MMTF fields as JSON, N, C-alpha, C and O atoms, coordinates in Angstrom:
{
  "mmtfVersion": "1.0.0",
  "mmtfProducer": "UNKNOWN",
  "numBonds": 511,
  "numAtoms": 512,
  "numGroups": 128,
  "numChains": 1,
  "numModels": 1,
  "chainsPerModel": [1],
  "groupsPerChain": [128],
  "chainIdList": ["A"],
  "bondAtomList": [4, 2, 8, 6, 12, 10, 16, 14, 20, 18, 24, 22, 28, 26, 32, 30, 36, 34, 40, 38, 44, 42, 48, 46, 52, 50, 56, 54, 60, 58, 64, 62, 68, 66, 72, 70, 76, 74, 80, 78, 84, 82, 88, 86, 92, 90, 96, 94, 100, 98, 104, 102, 108, 106, 112, 110, 116, 114, 120, 118, 124, 122, 128, 126, 132, 130, 136, 134, 140, 138, 144, 142, 148, 146, 152, 150, 156, 154, 160, 158, 164, 162, 168, 166, 172, 170, 176, 174, 180, 178, 184, 182, 188, 186, 192, 190, 196, 194, 200, 198, 204, 202, 208, 206, 212, 210, 216, 214, 220, 218, 224, 222, 228, 226, 232, 230, 236, 234, 240, 238, 244, 242, 248, 246, 252, 250, 256, 254, 260, 258, 264, 262, 268, 266, 272, 270, 276, 274, 280, 278, 284, 282, 288, 286, 292, 290, 296, 294, 300, 298, 304, 302, 308, 306, 312, 310, 316, 314, 320, 318, 324, 322, 328, 326, 332, 330, 336, 334, 340, 338, 344, 342, 348, 346, 352, 350, 356, 354, 360, 358, 364, 362, 368, 366, 372, 370, 376, 374, 380, 378, 384, 382, 388, 386, 392, 390, 396, 394, 400, 398, 404, 402, 408, 406, 412, 410, 416, 414, 420, 418, 424, 422, 428, 426, 432, 430, 436, 434, 440, 438, 444, 442, 448, 446, 452, 450, 456, 454, 460, 458, 464, 462, 468, 466, 472, 470, 476, 474, 480, 478, 484, 482, 488, 486, 492, 490, 496, 494, 500, 498, 504, 502, 508, 506],
  "bondOrderList": [1, 1, 1, 1, 1, 1, 1, 1, 1, 1, 1, 1, 1, 1, 1, 1, 1, 1, 1, 1, 1, 1, 1, 1, 1, 1, 1, 1, 1, 1, 1, 1, 1, 1, 1, 1, 1, 1, 1, 1, 1, 1, 1, 1, 1, 1, 1, 1, 1, 1, 1, 1, 1, 1, 1, 1, 1, 1, 1, 1, 1, 1, 1, 1, 1, 1, 1, 1, 1, 1, 1, 1, 1, 1, 1, 1, 1, 1, 1, 1, 1, 1, 1, 1, 1, 1, 1, 1, 1, 1, 1, 1, 1, 1, 1, 1, 1, 1, 1, 1, 1, 1, 1, 1, 1, 1, 1, 1, 1, 1, 1, 1, 1, 1, 1, 1, 1, 1, 1, 1, 1, 1, 1, 1, 1, 1, 1],
  "groupList": [{"groupName": "MET", "atomNameList": ["N", "CA", "C", "O"], "elementList": ["N", "C", "C", "O"], "formalChargeList": [0, 0, 0, 0], "bondAtomList": [1, 0, 2, 1, 3, 2], "bondOrderList": [1, 1, 2], "singleLetterCode": "M", "chemCompType": "L-PEPTIDE LINKING"}, {"groupName": "LEU", "atomNameList": ["N", "CA", "C", "O"], "elementList": ["N", "C", "C", "O"], "formalChargeList": [0, 0, 0, 0], "bondAtomList": [1, 0, 2, 1, 3, 2], "bondOrderList": [1, 1, 2], "singleLetterCode": "L", "chemCompType": "L-PEPTIDE LINKING"}, {"groupName": "ALA", "atomNameList": ["N", "CA", "C", "O"], "elementList": ["N", "C", "C", "O"], "formalChargeList": [0, 0, 0, 0], "bondAtomList": [1, 0, 2, 1, 3, 2], "bondOrderList": [1, 1, 2], "singleLetterCode": "A", "chemCompType": "L-PEPTIDE LINKING"}, {"groupName": "VAL", "atomNameList": ["N", "CA", "C", "O"], "elementList": ["N", "C", "C", "O"], "formalChargeList": [0, 0, 0, 0], "bondAtomList": [1, 0, 2, 1, 3, 2], "bondOrderList": [1, 1, 2], "singleLetterCode": "V", "chemCompType": "L-PEPTIDE LINKING"}, {"groupName": "ARG", "atomNameList": ["N", "CA", "C", "O"], "elementList": ["N", "C", "C", "O"], "formalChargeList": [0, 0, 0, 0], "bondAtomList": [1, 0, 2, 1, 3, 2], "bondOrderList": [1, 1, 2], "singleLetterCode": "R", "chemCompType": "L-PEPTIDE LINKING"}, {"groupName": "PHE", "atomNameList": ["N", "CA", "C", "O"], "elementList": ["N", "C", "C", "O"], "formalChargeList": [0, 0, 0, 0], "bondAtomList": [1, 0, 2, 1, 3, 2], "bondOrderList": [1, 1, 2], "singleLetterCode": "F", "chemCompType": "L-PEPTIDE LINKING"}, {"groupName": "PRO", "atomNameList": ["N", "CA", "C", "O"], "elementList": ["N", "C", "C", "O"], "formalChargeList": [0, 0, 0, 0], "bondAtomList": [1, 0, 2, 1, 3, 2], "bondOrderList": [1, 1, 2], "singleLetterCode": "P", "chemCompType": "L-PEPTIDE LINKING"}, {"groupName": "ILE", "atomNameList": ["N", "CA", "C", "O"], "elementList": ["N", "C", "C", "O"], "formalChargeList": [0, 0, 0, 0], "bondAtomList": [1, 0, 2, 1, 3, 2], "bondOrderList": [1, 1, 2], "singleLetterCode": "I", "chemCompType": "L-PEPTIDE LINKING"}, {"groupName": "THR", "atomNameList": ["N", "CA", "C", "O"], "elementList": ["N", "C", "C", "O"], "formalChargeList": [0, 0, 0, 0], "bondAtomList": [1, 0, 2, 1, 3, 2], "bondOrderList": [1, 1, 2], "singleLetterCode": "T", "chemCompType": "L-PEPTIDE LINKING"}, {"groupName": "HIS", "atomNameList": ["N", "CA", "C", "O"], "elementList": ["N", "C", "C", "O"], "formalChargeList": [0, 0, 0, 0], "bondAtomList": [1, 0, 2, 1, 3, 2], "bondOrderList": [1, 1, 2], "singleLetterCode": "H", "chemCompType": "L-PEPTIDE LINKING"}, {"groupName": "ASP", "atomNameList": ["N", "CA", "C", "O"], "elementList": ["N", "C", "C", "O"], "formalChargeList": [0, 0, 0, 0], "bondAtomList": [1, 0, 2, 1, 3, 2], "bondOrderList": [1, 1, 2], "singleLetterCode": "D", "chemCompType": "L-PEPTIDE LINKING"}, {"groupName": "GLN", "atomNameList": ["N", "CA", "C", "O"], "elementList": ["N", "C", "C", "O"], "formalChargeList": [0, 0, 0, 0], "bondAtomList": [1, 0, 2, 1, 3, 2], "bondOrderList": [1, 1, 2], "singleLetterCode": "Q", "chemCompType": "L-PEPTIDE LINKING"}, {"groupName": "GLU", "atomNameList": ["N", "CA", "C", "O"], "elementList": ["N", "C", "C", "O"], "formalChargeList": [0, 0, 0, 0], "bondAtomList": [1, 0, 2, 1, 3, 2], "bondOrderList": [1, 1, 2], "singleLetterCode": "E", "chemCompType": "L-PEPTIDE LINKING"}, {"groupName": "TRP", "atomNameList": ["N", "CA", "C", "O"], "elementList": ["N", "C", "C", "O"], "formalChargeList": [0, 0, 0, 0], "bondAtomList": [1, 0, 2, 1, 3, 2], "bondOrderList": [1, 1, 2], "singleLetterCode": "W", "chemCompType": "L-PEPTIDE LINKING"}, {"groupName": "CYS", "atomNameList": ["N", "CA", "C", "O"], "elementList": ["N", "C", "C", "O"], "formalChargeList": [0, 0, 0, 0], "bondAtomList": [1, 0, 2, 1, 3, 2], "bondOrderList": [1, 1, 2], "singleLetterCode": "C", "chemCompType": "L-PEPTIDE LINKING"}, {"groupName": "GLY", "atomNameList": ["N", "CA", "C", "O"], "elementList": ["N", "C", "C", "O"], "formalChargeList": [0, 0, 0, 0], "bondAtomList": [1, 0, 2, 1, 3, 2], "bondOrderList": [1, 1, 2], "singleLetterCode": "G", "chemCompType": "PEPTIDE LINKING"}, {"groupName": "TYR", "atomNameList": ["N", "CA", "C", "O"], "elementList": ["N", "C", "C", "O"], "formalChargeList": [0, 0, 0, 0], "bondAtomList": [1, 0, 2, 1, 3, 2], "bondOrderList": [1, 1, 2], "singleLetterCode": "Y", "chemCompType": "L-PEPTIDE LINKING"}, {"groupName": "ASN", "atomNameList": ["N", "CA", "C", "O"], "elementList": ["N", "C", "C", "O"], "formalChargeList": [0, 0, 0, 0], "bondAtomList": [1, 0, 2, 1, 3, 2], "bondOrderList": [1, 1, 2], "singleLetterCode": "N", "chemCompType": "L-PEPTIDE LINKING"}, {"groupName": "SER", "atomNameList": ["N", "CA", "C", "O"], "elementList": ["N", "C", "C", "O"], "formalChargeList": [0, 0, 0, 0], "bondAtomList": [1, 0, 2, 1, 3, 2], "bondOrderList": [1, 1, 2], "singleLetterCode": "S", "chemCompType": "L-PEPTIDE LINKING"}],
  "groupTypeList": [0, 1, 2, 1, 3, 2, 1, 1, 4, 4, 5, 5, 6, 5, 4, 2, 7, 2, 2, 4, 8, 4, 9, 6, 10, 2, 6, 9, 2, 2, 6, 2, 4, 11, 12, 12, 1, 7, 2, 2, 7, 4, 13, 2, 7, 13, 2, 2, 2, 4, 4, 3, 6, 13, 4, 2, 11, 14, 5, 12, 11, 15, 5, 2, 2, 11, 13, 1, 1, 8, 4, 4, 9, 3, 6, 8, 8, 1, 9, 16, 15, 3, 2, 17, 4, 2, 10, 12, 15, 0, 3, 2, 9, 3, 13, 3, 4, 2, 15, 10, 3, 10, 3, 3, 15, 14, 17, 15, 7, 10, 12, 5, 8, 12, 1, 2, 4, 5, 6, 1, 2, 6, 2, 10, 4, 18, 8, 2],
  "groupIdList": [1, 2, 3, 4, 5, 6, 7, 8, 9, 10, 11, 12, 13, 14, 15, 16, 17, 18, 19, 20, 21, 22, 23, 24, 25, 26, 27, 28, 29, 30, 31, 32, 33, 34, 35, 36, 37, 38, 39, 40, 41, 42, 43, 44, 45, 46, 47, 48, 49, 50, 51, 52, 53, 54, 55, 56, 57, 58, 59, 60, 61, 62, 63, 64, 65, 66, 67, 68, 69, 70, 71, 72, 73, 74, 75, 76, 77, 78, 79, 80, 81, 82, 83, 84, 85, 86, 87, 88, 89, 90, 91, 92, 93, 94, 95, 96, 97, 98, 99, 100, 101, 102, 103, 104, 105, 106, 107, 108, 109, 110, 111, 112, 113, 114, 115, 116, 117, 118, 119, 120, 121, 122, 123, 124, 125, 126, 127, 128],
  "secStructList": [7, 2, 2, 2, 2, 2, 2, 2, 2, 2, 2, 1, 7, 2, 2, 2, 2, 2, 6, 6, 7, 7, 7, 7, 1, 1, 7, 7, 7, 7, 2, 2, 2, 2, 2, 2, 2, 2, 2, 2, 2, 2, 2, 2, 2, 2, 2, 2, 2, 2, 2, 1, 1, 1, 7, 7, 7, 2, 2, 2, 2, 2, 2, 2, 2, 2, 2, 2, 2, 2, 2, 6, 6, 7, 7, 7, 3, 3, 3, 3, 3, 3, 3, 3, 3, 6, 6, 6, 3, 3, 3, 3, 3, 3, 3, 3, 3, 3, 6, 6, 3, 3, 3, 3, 1, 7, 6, 6, 4, 4, 4, 1, 3, 3, 3, 3, 3, 3, 1, 7, 7, 2, 2, 2, 2, 6, 6, 7],
  "xCoordList": [4.709, 3.996, 4.972, 4.805, 5.989, 7.001, 7.701, 7.96, 8.005, 8.673, 7.774, 8.241, 6.502, 5.561, 5.472, 5.511, 5.355, 5.258, 6.558, 6.522, 7.697, 8.98, 9.059, 9.56, 8.576, 8.578, 7.629, 7.99, 6.432, 5.479, 6.049, 5.866, 6.732, 7.306, 8.342, 8.502, 9.034, 10.046, 9.434, 10.034, 8.245, 7.669, 6.452, 6.064, 5.847, 4.637, 4.747, 5.409, 4.103, 4.116, 3.24, 2.356, 3.516, 2.799, 1.287, 0.569, 0.801, -0.643, -1.289, -2.41, -0.595, -1.148, -1.28, -2.254, -0.301, -0.364, -1.435, -2.226, -1.459, -2.428, -3.861, -4.776, -4.065, -5.413, -6.012, -7.23, -5.191, -5.663, -6.143, -6.708, -5.924, -6.371, -7.878, -8.472, -8.487, -9.941, -10.343, -9.548, -11.577, -12.12, -12.506, -12.787, -12.527, -12.941, -14.344, -15.23, -14.535, -15.845, -16.828, -18.014, -16.341, -17.195, -17.366, -16.657, -18.291, -18.449, -17.136, -16.319, -16.957, -15.735, -15.638, -16.648, -14.412, -14.166, -14.612, -14.643, -14.954, -15.352, -14.201, -13.037, -14.508, -13.451, -12.354, -11.175, -12.708, -11.678, -10.806, -9.593, -11.415, -10.669, -9.779, -8.663, -10.263, -9.46, -8.183, -7.103, -8.3, -7.117, -6.1, -4.898, -6.58, -5.717, -5.02, -3.817, -5.776, -5.221, -4.209, -3.159, -4.513, -3.596, -2.277, -1.208, -2.347, -1.121, -0.309, 0.916, -0.979, -0.282, 0.357, 1.501, -0.369, 0.165, 1.299, 2.318, 1.145, 2.206, 3.486, 4.561, 3.377, 4.552, 5.14, 6.357, 4.297, 4.776, 5.513, 6.562, 4.973, 5.623, 6.966, 7.968, 7.0, 8.242, 9.279, 10.438, 8.868, 9.798, 10.308, 11.499, 9.415, 9.823, 10.73, 11.708, 10.411, 11.209, 12.644, 13.568, 12.824, 14.18, 14.97, 16.198, 14.285, 14.946, 15.112, 15.86, 14.433, 14.581, 15.954, 16.515, 16.503, 17.852, 17.939, 19.023, 16.831, 16.84, 16.219, 15.712, 16.255, 15.681, 14.196, 13.837, 13.349, 11.897, 11.493, 11.433, 11.222, 10.917, 9.432, 8.662, 9.048, 7.658, 6.691, 5.576, 7.104, 6.243, 5.848, 4.664, 6.839, 6.575, 5.813, 4.858, 6.241, 5.586, 4.134, 3.251, 3.895, 2.534, 1.57, 0.477, 1.978, 1.094, 0.893, -0.216, 1.948, 1.819, 0.84, -0.038, 0.984, 0.086, -1.353, -2.272, -1.543, -2.907, -3.537, -4.681, -2.817, -3.376, -3.657, -4.689, -2.748, -2.962, -4.162, -4.938, -4.322, -5.462, -6.771, -7.799, -6.754, -7.977, -8.465, -9.666, -7.526, -7.907, -8.553, -9.292, -8.269, -8.834, -9.997, -10.379, -10.553, -11.755, -11.537, -12.445, -10.323, -10.032, -9.828, -8.857, -10.729, -10.586, -9.405, -9.251, -8.591, -7.424, -7.359, -8.027, -6.543, -6.265, -4.761, -4.058, -4.274, -2.863, -2.716, -3.393, -1.824, -1.595, -0.254, 0.723, -0.223, 1.0, 1.276, 0.429, 2.473, 2.802, 4.242, 5.05, 4.55, 5.91, 6.307, 5.465, 7.618, 8.183, 9.427, 10.099, 9.729, 10.936, 11.906, 11.736, 12.923, 13.911, 15.164, 15.598, 15.729, 16.915, 18.081, 18.806, 18.267, 19.423, 19.176, 20.135, 17.917, 17.604, 16.821, 16.711, 16.282, 15.409, 14.013, 13.559, 13.344, 11.979, 12.009, 12.678, 11.281, 11.18, 9.712, 8.861, 9.433, 8.068, 7.956, 8.953, 6.737, 6.514, 5.114, 4.18, 4.992, 3.72, 3.457, 4.354, 2.229, 1.836, 0.419, -0.361, 0.098, -1.211, -1.863, -1.227, -3.156, -3.961, -5.244, -5.759, -5.738, -7.032, -7.928, -7.907, -8.704, -9.476, -8.518, -7.75, -8.562, -7.655, -6.424, -5.624, -6.267, -5.175, -4.019, -4.21, -2.821, -1.62, -1.255, -1.22, -0.984, -0.595, 0.908, 1.652, 1.362, 2.802, 3.155, 2.329, 4.391, 4.93, 4.403, 4.557, 3.788, 3.124, 4.0, 3.555, 5.219, 6.12, 6.557, 7.017, 6.418, 6.876, 6.038, 6.52, 4.8, 3.982, 3.556, 3.099, 3.701, 3.299, 4.102, 3.624, 5.322, 6.143, 5.775, 6.265, 4.924, 4.56, 3.235, 2.302, 3.183, 1.945, 1.323, 1.931, 0.119, -0.548, -0.958, -1.597, -0.576, -0.941, -2.112, -2.923, -2.192, -3.26, -3.485, -2.639, -4.656, -4.958, -5.707, -6.469, -5.474, -6.049, -6.599, -5.973, -7.728, -8.475, -9.164, -9.422, -9.454, -10.17, -11.59, -12.199, -12.095, -13.5, -14.353, -13.908, -15.573, -16.428, -16.584, -16.596, -16.705, -16.865, -15.605, -15.691, -14.433, -13.166, -12.915, -12.179, -13.495, -13.257, -13.77, -13.213, -14.822, -15.383, -14.469, -14.536, -13.61, -12.721, -11.326, -10.505, -11.029, -9.683, -9.461, -8.38],
  "yCoordList": [12.479, 11.377, 10.269, 9.644, 10.019, 9.016, 9.383, 8.514, 10.656, 11.115, 10.926, 10.5, 11.235, 11.069, 9.603, 9.286, 8.726, 7.298, 6.8, 6.008, 7.251, 6.85, 7.314, 6.585, 8.501, 9.025, 8.215, 7.842, 7.949, 7.138, 5.75, 5.209, 5.191, 3.85, 3.793, 2.76, 4.884, 4.922, 4.892, 4.355, 5.463, 5.639, 4.774, 4.662, 4.165, 3.392, 2.009, 1.851, 1.005, -0.334, -0.376, 0.457, -1.364, -1.528, -1.52, -0.822, -2.278, -2.407, -1.065, -0.794, -0.228, 1.088, 1.974, 2.714, 1.896, 2.692, 2.129, 2.879, 0.814, 0.17, 0.392, 0.447, 0.518, 0.735, 2.049, 2.222, 2.954, 4.257, 4.197, 5.168, 3.078, 2.974, 2.829, 2.253, 3.349, 3.288, 3.376, 3.75, 3.03, 3.177, 4.634, 5.332, 5.113, 6.5, 6.749, 5.905, 7.917, 8.275, 8.671, 8.349, 9.361, 9.836, 8.724, 7.718, 8.899, 7.903, 7.7, 8.613, 6.483, 6.155, 6.953, 7.299, 7.233, 7.905, 6.975, 5.756, 7.552, 6.768, 5.844, 6.208, 4.646, 3.688, 4.26, 4.004, 5.013, 5.598, 6.57, 6.625, 7.325, 8.272, 7.52, 7.955, 6.401, 5.6, 5.109, 5.189, 4.605, 4.123, 5.237, 5.026, 6.41, 7.576, 7.951, 8.213, 7.975, 8.315, 7.277, 7.635, 6.002, 4.931, 5.066, 4.961, 5.296, 5.45, 6.652, 6.575, 7.753, 8.962, 8.762, 9.163, 8.149, 7.913, 6.894, 7.071, 5.841, 4.841, 5.51, 5.264, 6.354, 7.051, 7.99, 8.032, 8.738, 9.694, 8.98, 9.445, 7.859, 7.092, 6.573, 6.69, 6.012, 5.489, 6.605, 6.428, 7.743, 8.86, 9.418, 9.696, 9.583, 10.128, 9.151, 9.565, 7.865, 6.859, 6.815, 6.526, 7.096, 7.113, 8.344, 8.344, 9.393, 10.677, 11.051, 11.975, 10.355, 10.694, 10.232, 9.276, 10.916, 10.58, 9.305, 8.958, 8.608, 7.335, 6.298, 6.638, 5.063, 4.003, 3.865, 3.339, 4.327, 4.207, 2.802, 2.5, 1.963, 0.569, 0.369, 1.327, -0.882, -1.214, -0.673, -0.273, -0.657, -0.171, 1.285, 1.619, 2.136, 3.562, 3.775, 4.55, 3.088, 3.243, 2.771, 3.414, 1.66, 1.116, 2.021, 2.314, 2.464, 3.341, 4.682, 5.218, 5.221, 6.502, 6.355, 7.199, 5.303, 5.084, 4.917, 5.497, 4.122, 3.904, 5.197, 5.5, 5.947, 7.19, 8.201, 8.871, 8.314, 9.267, 8.869, 9.732, 7.595, 7.151, 7.254, 7.612, 6.952, 7.066, 8.509, 8.769, 9.442, 10.857, 11.255, 12.237, 10.488, 10.764, 9.821, 9.673, 9.189, 8.354, 7.091, 6.629, 6.541, 5.269, 4.239, 4.33, 3.259, 2.253, 1.321, 0.828, 1.092, 0.231, -0.727, -0.539, -1.75, -2.68, -2.809, -3.071, -2.621, -2.8, -4.209, -4.582, -4.985, -6.364, -6.454, -5.821, -7.253, -7.468, -8.962, -9.759, -9.339, -10.759, -11.033, -10.119, -12.32, -12.749, -13.901, -14.619, -14.054, -15.18, -15.633, -14.834, -16.913, -17.453, -17.759, -18.728, -16.917, -17.072, -17.741, -17.453, -18.627, -19.364, -18.438, -18.669, -17.394, -16.502, -15.379, -14.844, -15.006, -13.872, -14.244, -13.435, -15.432, -15.811, -15.245, -15.107, -14.922, -14.399, -12.931, -12.102, -12.63, -11.245, -10.859, -11.68, -9.6, -9.072, -8.196, -7.673, -8.041, -7.219, -6.613, -7.216, -5.423, -4.714, -4.428, -3.985, -4.678, -4.321, -3.781, -4.063, -2.998, -2.342, -2.67, -2.643, -2.982, -3.235, -2.422, -2.185, -2.011, -1.334, -2.267, -2.256, -3.064, -4.1, -5.12, -5.745, -5.291, -6.224, -5.529, -6.158, -4.249, -3.462, -3.357, -2.948, -3.729, -3.59, -2.113, -1.408, -1.65, -0.257, -0.187, 0.303, -0.668, -0.698, -1.983, -2.545, -2.443, -3.579, -4.932, -5.894, -5.045, -6.284, -7.281, -8.394, -6.913, -7.85, -8.931, -8.625, -10.187, -11.304, -11.622, -12.288, -11.168, -11.39, -12.85, -13.242, -13.654, -15.059, -15.821, -16.822, -15.362, -16.064, -15.695, -16.322, -14.693, -14.223, -14.825, -14.994, -15.137, -15.584, -14.363, -13.737, -14.033, -12.857, -13.12, -14.126, -12.193, -12.282, -11.379, -11.703, -10.237, -9.277, -8.388, -8.271, -7.764, -6.764, -5.625, -5.821, -4.437, -3.225, -2.356, -2.292, -1.68, -1.628, -2.945, -3.731, -3.165, -4.365, -4.302, -3.234, -5.438, -5.512, -5.202, -5.45, -4.666, -4.318, -5.461, -5.217, -6.7, -7.842, -8.064, -8.489, -7.787, -7.989, -6.913, -7.156, -5.748, -4.655, -4.972, -4.497, -5.767, -6.083, -7.011, -7.035, -7.781, -8.704, -8.134, -8.744, -6.986, -6.412, -5.689, -5.148],
  "zCoordList": [0.92, 1.528, 1.921, 2.969, 1.094, 1.446, 2.753, 3.585, 2.934, 4.157, 5.37, 6.427, 5.231, 6.334, 6.742, 7.931, 5.785, 6.095, 6.725, 7.667, 6.219, 6.819, 8.272, 9.128, 8.552, 9.917, 10.807, 11.923, 10.318, 11.084, 11.379, 12.47, 10.399, 10.54, 11.656, 12.306, 11.875, 12.943, 14.327, 15.259, 14.475, 15.802, 16.112, 17.274, 15.107, 15.34, 14.703, 13.677, 15.306, 14.708, 13.449, 13.252, 12.617, 11.356, 11.569, 10.853, 12.534, 12.743, 13.075, 12.644, 13.835, 14.185, 12.953, 12.811, 12.07, 10.839, 9.915, 9.343, 9.771, 8.886, 9.35, 8.528, 10.652, 11.182, 10.697, 10.733, 10.256, 9.77, 8.315, 7.811, 7.647, 6.263, 6.237, 7.148, 5.2, 5.097, 3.638, 2.776, 3.382, 2.035, 1.833, 2.807, 0.581, 0.342, 0.886, 0.754, 1.498, 2.045, 0.953, 1.031, -0.052, -1.143, -2.187, -2.14, -3.114, -4.176, -4.93, -5.052, -5.429, -6.156, -7.453, -8.067, -7.851, -9.13, -10.26, -10.093, -11.398, -12.568, -12.969, -12.802, -13.498, -13.846, -14.738, -14.495, -15.745, -16.626, -15.839, -16.039, -14.958, -14.131, -13.139, -12.856, -12.613, -11.693, -12.363, -11.778, -13.58, -14.306, -14.492, -14.328, -14.83, -15.02, -13.709, -13.691, -12.628, -11.318, -10.85, -10.316, -11.043, -10.641, -11.39, -10.789, -12.69, -13.475, -13.001, -12.906, -12.707, -12.264, -10.888, -10.674, -9.961, -8.612, -8.674, -8.006, -9.456, -9.609, -10.09, -9.542, -11.11, -11.635, -10.579, -10.404, -9.877, -8.869, -7.735, -7.288, -7.273, -6.205, -6.695, -5.989, -7.875, -8.445, -8.589, -8.214, -9.127, -9.337, -8.014, -7.872, -7.05, -5.754, -5.005, -4.384, -5.061, -4.354, -4.863, -4.103, -6.123, -6.692, -6.283, -6.365, -5.843, -5.586, -4.113, -3.794, -3.225, -1.807, -1.317, -1.852, -0.288, 0.162, 1.009, 1.478, 1.213, 1.905, 0.985, -0.084, 1.381, 0.559, 0.883, 1.936, -0.001, 0.177, -0.262, -1.454, 0.712, 0.43, 0.16, 0.097, 0.003, -0.324, 0.721, 0.386, 1.967, 3.046, 2.797, 2.766, 2.623, 2.387, 1.081, 1.028, 0.042, -1.256, -1.217, -1.785, -0.554, -0.487, 0.263, -0.223, 1.451, 2.227, 1.532, 1.523, 0.957, 0.247, -0.92, -1.101, -1.699, -2.841, -2.373, -2.95, -1.324, -0.851, -0.347, -0.686, 0.442, 0.976, -0.135, -0.118, -1.092, -2.188, -3.045, -3.454, -3.318, -4.13, -3.352, -3.929, -2.075, -1.266, -1.241, -1.312, -1.14, -1.161, -2.484, -2.555, -3.521, -4.844, -5.172, -6.333, -4.136, -4.244, -5.079, -5.77, -5.008, -5.664, -4.554, -3.804, -4.438, -3.387, -3.678, -4.796, -2.675, -2.812, -1.633, -0.616, -1.794, -0.701, -0.572, -1.549, 0.65, 0.949, 1.512, 2.47, 0.904, 1.308, 2.023, 1.623, 3.09, 3.846, 3.846, 4.25, 3.389, 3.323, 3.685, 3.851, 3.806, 4.127, 3.217, 2.677, 3.065, 2.325, 3.066, 3.719, 2.962, 3.573, 2.442, 1.701, 2.322, 1.259, 1.815, 2.931, 1.023, 1.466, 1.791, 2.759, 0.99, 1.172, 2.175, 2.732, 2.423, 3.299, 4.545, 5.466, 4.592, 5.701, 5.487, 4.351, 6.572, 6.504, 6.068, 6.685, 5.006, 4.528, 4.424, 4.081, 4.725, 4.642, 3.408, 2.91, 2.922, 1.736, 1.792, 2.32, 1.241, 1.139, -0.327, -1.046, -0.779, -2.131, -2.116, -1.207, -3.138, -3.205, -4.537, -5.59, -4.459, -5.656, -5.552, -4.46, -6.679, -6.774, -7.579, -8.81, -6.883, -7.57, -8.149, -7.417, -9.481, -10.155, -10.727, -11.42, -10.445, -11.024, -10.033, -8.887, -10.482, -9.66, -9.561, -10.569, -8.348, -8.149, -7.897, -8.747, -6.75, -6.453, -5.718, -5.0, -5.904, -5.175, -5.586, -4.834, -6.745, -7.129, -7.878, -8.159, -8.203, -8.878, -7.901, -6.802, -8.29, -7.478, -6.261, -5.344, -6.222, -5.021, -4.858, -3.784, -5.909, -5.817, -4.773, -4.24, -4.469, -3.481, -2.044, -1.105, -1.858, -0.521, -0.064, -0.849, 1.199, 1.833, 2.494, 3.362, 2.081, 2.636, 4.08, 4.388, 4.961, 6.373, 6.722, 7.589, 6.036, 6.338, 5.132, 4.246, 5.127, 4.099, 4.76, 5.706, 4.243, 4.816, 3.707, 2.649, 3.871, 5.112, 5.372, 4.46, 6.63, 7.013, 6.466, 6.397, 6.087, 5.676, 6.898, 8.018, 6.729, 7.889, 8.876, 10.082, 8.414, 9.316, 10.136, 11.289, 9.568, 10.263, 11.31, 12.267, 11.159, 12.099, 13.487, 14.477, 13.576, 14.883, 15.677, 16.905, 14.991, 15.675, 15.851, 16.537, 15.256, 15.334, 16.638, 16.866]
}
């Protein structure tokens, strides 16, 4: 999944990829099962990101986690934000949460200003 997202990132803009995110079609997994799935996907993303021959950044990790959890009927939200750092200038970041549970990329998110979240809420889809 990390490789697929890295490939998509090379050829498509962020908004086009993010537009493909959606809520699970089937009923949500039971809360206990969701926690188990989140922990397993979080570990798998972390382990895979350390082993791929390229640098799998927050973008790849976030989309991979969201897509894998959505396929398992766990609703998630992918957040896109920016921060202005003195040493780096403007930096972007992606993080994923499942309700109140941090999935990936959530360390240090307080310094980022959220610009968008995906999937869009039904009311937001009409204006997108």
